[in-house]
VODODO-921933 format. One record per residue (C-alpha): residue in three letters; y negated, z, x. Coordinates in steps of 0.001 Angstrom, whole numbers, padded with zeros to 6 digits, always signed. Example, Ala and Ser with C-alpha at 12.3 -4.5 7.8 and 13.67 -1.06 7.14 Angstrom:
% VODODO-921933
ALA+004500+007800+012300SER+001060+007140+013670
***
This chain:
% VODODO-921933
MET+025751+002399+008931ASN+026804+000620+005728ARG+029082-002408+006238PHE+030884-004678+003813TYR+033216-007637+004113ILE+034565-010343+001797GLU+037884-009599+000128LYS+038324-012378-002421LEU+036647-015443-003926ILE+037747-016633-007388VAL+036656-019746-009309SER+037975-019713-012860GLY+037479-020683-016506GLY+037451-023942-018420GLY+041185-023802-019029HIS+041946-024121-015310LYS+044249-021958-013276ALA+042059-019614-011261SER+041418-020847-007716ILE+041615-017826-005406ILE+040865-017398-001715ASP+041967-014079-000206PHE+040251-012948+002962GLU+041312-010346+005509PRO+039101-007943+007462GLY+039758-009760+010781LEU+039644-013436+011800ASN+040000-015903+008905PHE+040513-019649+009347ILE+039990-022078+006464LEU+041416-025347+007788GLY+042112-028728+006298PRO+041191-032405+006270SER+038044-033800+004710ASN+037456-033587+000956THR+039726-030619+000351GLY+036987-028140-000634LYS+036525-026254+002642SER+032748-026478+002490LEU+032941-025803-001246VAL+034293-022366-000353MET+031120-021738+001661ASP+029034-023206-001146CYS+030621-020815-003670LEU+030078-017866-001354ASP+026439-018894-000926TYR+026130-019262-004702MET+027351-015684-005131PHE+024979-014501-002404GLY+022140-015505-004729PHE+021505-019170-003930SER+019329-020981-006483PRO+019909-024771-006433LYS+016907-026972-005693LYS+016378-030715-005744ASN+016395-030952-001963ARG+019165-028337-001576PRO+021646-028807-004436SER+024763-026744-005045LYS+028128-028525-004908ILE+029754-026120-007333VAL+026999-026648-009898ASP+026950-030438-009627ASN+030754-030788-009321ASN+032297-027868-011149TYR+035190-029908-012568GLY+035064-027830-015707TYR+035271-024450-014016GLU+032969-021876-015600ARG+032572-018829-013403ILE+032822-017497-009881SER+033816-013972-008823LEU+033229-012485-005376HIS+034991-009271-004350LEU+033482-007234-001520VAL+034845-004150+000211THR+032376-001415+001226ASN+032746+001906+002995LYS+033136+003618-000387GLY+035003+001166-002586THR+034804-002345-003957VAL+031974-004316-005538VAL+032631-007351-007722PHE+029979-010010-008378GLU+030527-012457-011254ARG+028274-015414-012058LYS+028592-018168-014611ILE+028178-021562-013013GLY+024653-022782-013756ASP+023385-019315-014784THR+020715-017221-013087LYS+022349-013866-013847ILE+024978-012028-011823THR+027063-009206-013250VAL+028000-006428-010830SER+030951-004052-011263GLY+033404-002178-009042THR+034445+001215-007717ASP+031719+001999-005178PRO+029915+005013-006768THR+026645+004303-004981VAL+026066+000963-006715ASP+024176+000698-010005TYR+026370-001667-011994GLY+025211-004100-014655SER+023472-007451-015009TYR+021040-008657-012342SER+018628-011564-012033LEU+018292-013926-009056GLY+014518-013536-008902HIS+013659-010839-006359THR+010546-009912-008351ALA+012644-009005-011399LYS+013070-005310-012142ARG+016843-005615-011617ASN+017401-008295-009002ILE+020560-009102-007070ASN+018612-008860-003827SER+018344-005083-004231VAL+022131-004786-004579TYR+022886-006656-001354LEU+020184-004717+000524HIS+021681-001490-000808LEU+025094-002550+000543LEU+023397-002875+003942GLY+021855+000606+003610ILE+018338-000648+002795ASP+017147+001156-000323GLU+013399+001353+000277PRO+011169-001721-000208HIS+010002-003350+003009SER+007573-006167+003670VAL+007371-008491+006695ARG+004719-010851+008004SER+004916-014203+006266ALA+002477-016308+008269GLU+000976-016461+011737LYS-002545-016736+010379GLY-003926-013806+008438SER-002091-010708+007308LYS-000037-012049+004442THR+003327-010416+003893GLN+006418-010995+001828ASP+009249-008789+000696LEU+012279-008308+002885THR+015159-010035+001084TRP+018874-010490+001543ARG+018601-014268+001719SER+015869-014147+004367MET+018464-012685+006791LEU+021616-014395+005510HIS+021412-017290+008034LEU+022264-014811+010804PHE+025663-014044+009236PHE+026384-017104+007119VAL+025945-020632+008582LYS+026575-023557+006260GLN+027697-027008+007420GLY+024282-028593+006967ASP+022632-026025+009221VAL+025212-025459+011935ALA+024216-028331+014250ARG+020441-028223+013779GLU+018309-028539+016896SER+015902-025824+015791SER+016584-022172+016548ALA+019603-020759+014780LEU+017887-017362+014795LEU+015212-018718+012458ALA+016091-019421+008849PRO+016243-023071+007794GLY+014172-024194+004872SER+010767-023019+003699ILE+010766-019348+004712GLY+008728-020108+007850HIS+009205-019118+011470THR+006917-016087+011324ALA+008627-014580+008314SER+012099-015344+009676ALA+011332-013816+013070ALA+009764-010821+011327VAL+012973-010275+009339LEU+015058-010281+012528LEU+012524-007935+014143TYR+013050-005507+011282LEU+016829-005734+011627LEU+016604-005085+015372THR+013965-002348+015394GLY+013148-001242+011856GLN+009554-002466+012310ASP+008101-003790+009071ALA+004661-004698+007735ASN+004423-002089+004975ASN+001204-000650+006405LEU-000269-003909+007660ALA-004029-004022+007145ALA-004967-007133+005198ASP-007326-009662+006789GLU-010391-010397+004752ASP-011139-013797+003304PRO-013911-015483+005369LYS-015855-016180+002155ILE-015754-012498+001302SER-016744-011630+004878GLU-019711-014039+004670ALA-020791-012561+001333LYS-020528-009044+002758LYS-022558-010130+005789LYS-025357-011495+003578ALA-025317-008365+001458LEU-025450-006172+004564ILE-028331-008203+006022GLY-030218-007787+002745TYR-029560-004051+002780ILE-030718-003741+006406GLN-033890-005710+005619GLU-034649-003326+002755LYS-034155-000355+005074VAL-036445-001915+007700GLU-039158-002429+005068GLU-038656+001091+003775PHE-039008+002684+007211THR-041944+000425+008124THR-043818+001498+004961ARG-043096+005153+005676ARG-044161+004822+009312GLU-047486+003270+008376LYS-048148+006009+005813LEU-047359+008760+008335GLU-049542+007166+011007LYS-052426+006959+008531THR-052010+010602+007491LEU-051894+011831+011097ALA-054874+009692+012069SER-056998+011119+009221ALA-056236+014676+010411ASN-058151+013933+013618ILE-055960+016259+015627THR-054687+014993+018915ASP-052440+017919+019730PRO-051227+019732+016598ARG-048877+021940+018601SER-051766+023448+020601SER-053705+023964+017370VAL-050701+025770+015938GLU-050568+028121+018915GLN-054296+028860+018651ALA-054037+029472+014904ARG-051091+031793+015429LYS-053050+033745+018056GLU-056074+034112+015765ILE-053813+035190+012901ALA-052237+037796+015151ASP-055680+039158+016148LEU-056832+039258+012533GLN-053641+040952+011521LEU-054234+043658+014115GLN-057769+044204+012792LEU-056495+044209+009217ASP-053786+046714+010076ALA-056308+048965+011877ALA-058800+048805+008982THR-056079+049492+006445LYS-054868+052439+008471GLU-058415+053825+008793SER-058981+053372+005049GLN-055801+055316+004365GLN-056897+058111+006726ILE-060323+058345+005036MET-058642+058429+001669SER-056543+061351+002884GLN-059719+063134+003995ILE-061342+062458+000611TYR-058311+063950-001092GLU-058589+066980+001179TRP-062336+067508+000540ASN-061872+067003-003187GLY-059327+069806-003009LYS-061859+072039-001290LEU-064522+071085-003859SER-062132+071991-006643GLU-061459+075371-005053SER-065206+076030-004602ARG-065923+075127-008208THR-063169+077472-009319VAL-064804+080294-007306GLY-068232+079429-008765TYR-066800+079515-012252ASN-065240+082920-011605PHE-068593+084177-010260SER-070315+082915-013406VAL-067818+084785-015607LEU-068260+087933-013506ARG-072040+087640-013739GLN-071836+087492-017512GLN-069641+090589-017448TYR-072138+092397-015250GLN-075016+091445-017529SER-073104+092641-020590ASP-072329+095979-018881ILE-076006+096430-017942ARG-077099+095897-021537ARG-074472+098280-022906ILE-075160+101077-020387GLY-078922+100666-020750PHE-078676+101012-024479ILE-076676+104234-024122VAL-079118+105744-021644ASP-082154+104816-023666GLY-080677+106258-026833ALA-079595+109522-025230VAL-083059+110177-023785SER-084865+109705-027102VAL-082610+112153-029091LEU-083132+116020-028801PRO-080221+118356-028489VAL-078914+119323-032060ARG-076608+122117-033171LYS-074261+121224-035911LYS-071606+123272-037771VAL-068216+121701-038145LYS-064943+122924-039656CYS-062001+123349-037287PRO-059220+121007-038328ILE-056636+123448-037057CYS-057679+126980-038251GLY-060134+125882-040868GLU-062947+128077-039608GLU-066445+126838-039206THR-067823+126490-035717GLU-070955+125129-034127ARG-070763+121830-032009VAL-073455+121207-029415GLN-073946+117579-028011ASP-073642+117276-024172HIS-076227+114987-022455ALA-074744+115191-018959PHE-073291+111639-019223ILE-076765+110144-019194ASP-077138+110691-015516ALA-073726+109234-014795SER-074522+106190-016903ALA-077813+105684-015133ALA-076054+105835-011783GLU-073428+103314-012982LEU-076194+101058-014203GLU-077815+100995-010785LYS-074498+100247-009159ILE-073861+097309-011479LYS-077354+095951-010842LYS-076664+096049-007142HIS-073373+094155-007617LEU-075180+091638-009736SER-077686+091021-006971GLU-074887+090533-004427LEU-073115+088209-006875SER-076263+086100-007142ASP-076294+085732-003359ALA-072624+084724-003408GLN-073256+082191-006156ARG-076017+080607-004166SER-073694+080406-001145VAL-070960+078737-003214GLU-073427+076262-004677HIS-074610+075404-001180GLN-071009+074946-000040GLN-070346+072625-002978GLU-073376+070534-002126THR-072119+070227+001453ILE-068609+069198+000289ILE-069992+066680-002189ALA-072169+065204+000528LYS-069097+064946+002835ILE-067024+063281+000123ARG-069834+060868-000642THR-070095+059955+003036LEU-066342+059390+003291GLU-066315+057280+000129GLU-069142+055152+001443LYS-067259+054669+004714LYS-064019+053785+002859ASN-065885+051356+000605ALA-067321+049659+003672ILE-063842+049342+005223ASP-062363+048058+001939ILE-065145+045497+001683LEU-064383+044455+005287ILE-060711+044032+004365THR-061126+042223+001061GLU-064232+040136+001771GLN-063828+039360+005454LEU-060464+040053+007079GLN-058139+038937+004264PRO-060084+035714+003519GLN-060120+034922+007238LEU-056368+035594+007454SER-055691+033381+004441SER-057849+030684+005921PHE-056001+030784+009247GLU-052646+030832+007503GLU-053635+027790+005493LYS-054827+026157+008688LEU-051531+027053+010344GLU-049560+025582+007452GLN-051576+022389+007732GLN-050872+022222+011456LEU-047176+022856+010862LYS-047169+020129+008228LEU-048704+017767+010744ILE-046033+018723+013246ARG-043356+018039+010655LEU-044961+014723+009897SER-045085+013947+013622SER-041392+014762+013951GLU-040611+012671+010906LEU-042637+009843+012396GLU-040484+009940+015532VAL-037307+009794+013467VAL-038696+007042+011274CYS-039681+004982+014330GLN-036213+005424+015822SER-034542+004481+012553GLU-036819+001504+012106ASN-036004+000227+015599GLN-032288+000851+015087TYR-032236-001077+011827LYS-034225-003900+013437SER-031625-003990+016209ASP-028796-003976+013672LEU-030514-006736+011720PHE-030849-008843+014859SER-027180-008294+015783LYS-025951-009004+012274GLU-028019-012195+011958ILE-026555-013662+015164GLU-023044-012401+014406GLU-020477-015056+013651THR-018414-014701+010521PRO-014923-013674+011665GLU-012146-016134+011100ILE-008723-015163+009865SER-006890-013678+012809LYS-003685-015085+014224HIS-000700-012997+015115ASN+002205-014221+017181ILE+005185-012360+015736PHE+007184-012981+018917GLU+004757-010773+020848ASP+006159-007828+018882TYR+009567-008259+020448ASP+010511-005870+023235TYR+012478-007339+026135ASP+014730-004282+026185ILE+016027-005437+022798ILE+016201-009103+023749CYS+017938-008230+027024GLY+020815-006606+025152PHE+021221-009702+022979GLU+021181-011975+026004GLU+023962-009949+027611LYS+026018-010276+024425LEU+025305-014013+024348LYS+026271-014519+027990GLY+029528-012713+027376ILE+030588-015096+024592LEU+029314-018160+026475SER+031197-017127+029585ALA+034388-016428+027632SER+034026-019897+026094LYS+033574-021339+029616ILE+030289-023008+028823GLY+028637-024220+031995GLY+025652-022202+033223ALA+026511-019325+030876THR+025084-016734+033264THR+021669-018478+033113ALA+021476-018316+029355ARG+018375-016659+027957LEU+016226-016539+024853ASN+013144-018704+025259MET+010407-016923+023321GLU+008286-020072+023024ASN+010712-021690+020573PHE+012792-018549+019930ASP+015947-020423+020908ILE+018446-020156+023720GLU+018318-022224+026860ILE+020888-022690+029580GLY+019943-023525+033152GLY+016330-023842+032049PHE+017168-026556+029493LYS+016913-026339+025741LYS+020203-026549+023878SER+019466-029951+022371VAL+019238-031643+025794SER+021625-029550+027869MET+024994-031032+026780GLY+024335-033503+023976GLY+023683-033245+020258GLY+027196-032047+019397PHE+026632-029082+021657CYS+024078-027631+019212GLY+026781-026722+016703ILE+028791-024525+019056LEU+025651-023012+020624ASN+024157-022169+017208THR+027450-020608+016230ILE+027667-018522+019394THR+023978-017556+019077THR+024292-016232+015516LEU+027711-014740+016248ALA+026226-012855+019218MET+023142-011688+017293SER+025115-010462+014271ALA+027555-008633+016596TYR+024626-007205+018573LEU+023112-005759+015392ILE+026387-003980+014724ASP+026457-002702+018314LEU+022964-001294+017780ASP+024155+000308+014521ARG+021453-001561+012661ASN+021560-003040+009131ALA+024083-005903+009075PRO+027118-006870+006999GLY+030628-006593+008395PHE+031323-010309+008108TYR+030305-013548+009822ALA+031035-017013+008356VAL+030368-020477+009799ASP+031258-023984+008629SER+032191-026842+010991SER+030913-025436+014265LEU+033397-027560+016272THR+033099-030774+014266GLN+030450-032545+016344LEU+031553-031262+019746SER+033345-033916+021817GLU+034616-033043+025293ALA+035894-035180+028164GLU+039465-036412+027750TYR+040331-035633+031367LYS+039828-031929+030844GLU+042834-029726+030497GLN+043088-028132+027069SER+042682-024691+028631ASP+039334-025764+030079THR+037769-026969+026830ILE+035002-025016+025137LYS+036780-025273+021785GLN+039998-023817+023145ASN+038276-020915+024892PHE+035939-020174+021996ILE+038871-019920+019546GLU+040751-017737+022015TYR+037659-015474+022281LEU+037591-015109+018512ILE+041307-014296+018420ALA+040885-011689+021174HIS+038121-009965+019182ALA+039672-010416+015739HIS+039771-006681+014982GLU+036057-006067+015689ARG+034834-007422+012311GLN+035492-010072+009724VAL+034885-013644+010945ILE+035411-016682+008733ILE+035766-020071+010450VAL+035761-023191+008248GLU+036843-026234+010211GLN+038609-029581+009998THR+042173-029309+011160LYS+041869-032258+013534ARG+038887-030674+015261MET+040804-027545+016120PRO+042160-027377+019685PHE+045196-025673+018218ILE+046262-024106+014931PRO+046535-020296+015221ASP+049518-018657+013628GLU+049216-016142+010824ASP+049470-012759+012514GLU+048620-009621+010546GLU+049021-007401+013590LYS+046505-009418+015579GLY+044237-009660+012545ILE+044573-013445+012125HIS+044678-015012+008666VAL+045007-018771+008209ILE+044263-020612+004941ARG+045316-024302+005131PHE+044506-027118+002755THR+046848-030116+003142ARG+045413-032764+000818ASP+049050-033327-000036LYS+050060-032816-003650LYS+053666-032160-002679ASN+053229-030090+000441GLY+051356-026765+000605ARG+048006-026137-001021TYR+046165-029362-001736GLY+042646-027910-001633PHE+040399-025155-002823LEU+040171-025924-006541ASN+043413-026174-008445GLU+044020-029430-010292VAL+041202-031177-008418HIS+042313-034154-006278ASN+040674-037087-004588PRO+040994-040333-006608GLU+042628-042169-003722ASP+045360-039527-003559
***
């Protein structure tokens, strides 16, 4: 996890010698009497951490800069150094250094600016993605996670160290919900990025009215439709449309059977007509052939009769003719023997003609029979076709139309059921919506999001430091979730051991929480700084020095000096003892003397109290 600690603080410019404070990674003490600039060191650090002066929370370095012009803060990260430089009274901070992960340049204090110093400090903690946290108990408002919203856990100024409110909650105007939400994020990573926004009650009321109006329109719409359907069904005068549908379907089926049978019979008759027409055609062909043959016979009879009649009327004649071969004349006598043969052939043809006449009459009779058969079949087919076209098909169409009407009524009946259900549902919704109260903005107790497993680990860390400091009842210490502050022996810190006790308890509380975050490997810097935690704590004079809380607390810090950087700013006279500078043990002591001739007078060079 990313960690960083403070290496150096420099106040310079205005012709002054630069005032420099060098810090070490371990335990750092800044000690001195009043009015030597100890708290000004914390004020300068806070100024470089992005503090913007306000009327009720001014900045000492801005109001009393003694001519100094700029402040530089040097930090050490896991990958190099980062230097922040800010002109006193300016709202810009320039960032430079050797850490390659940092985007160097000029940054603004406003966290809404495109380049704001908040993003740099969050980056040094390993937080590069934007996060939001709850900002108020009521509603779902959120605010951005910022560096300064968590700074109070690692950096406690003099004005806040002894406050009676919880040290785990940021002082000032950030609000308890937002402050606790920031710590929740640091402990668990839980943010409010996906928090569903609560709706404004005025918007909710307007939506309710609009929804009621919509439901009323739907009720009227379904009521109108229901009345129309009921009227249509009533005019049909059918009590049971489903039974009528079944009857119509049965009648259609019967008619369809009759229609199919009649159509089939018509087709069969048509086949018979085709067959008889074929026979008629054949018979007419035979009759035509007989007619041709008859004409042939009649022509033969006329020809042969003419020959016979001519031969009988002519006497035999002798006639001389010249031989075409030898050239001699010879006598040719006509032979009349063919007359008898021709007469016989004539009789034979007459007989055939008589038989042909009989055959023709037979064919003509056959044709008359076939024509009569065809005519009968055609009459029968016409009757069937008339039955189909004028009776069966109209009846079928009528029943189909009747069926469609019945089905339409059934559909209307089904629609009526749905419409009635919808109408009743919308009436129910309208009733419920009219009596529904407009929701108020919800309240969310951020402390309910805390898991005791997390809090338990913090309490163990807290008890360890309290016990090492020999604070009475340390083993009973716990975090009271009602005020999000520690209590010992069932008593709140402000009443357990006096008002001065708050300073040391707040210090131990924030020291324990910041160390606990590091133990959890969560986002936290590698330093902790506190101003005047021992100042208000007075202990009984009869106690041995080794039994005092101050003594044991300082010894605890010395024993754990190598764990991380801790900066303690304190008045010298409030210290139970002055630790020695010891690099091996990780102890670094910076002392202001308020003595112009002895040691370092104070923080700022050339700045002295008037009385000195």
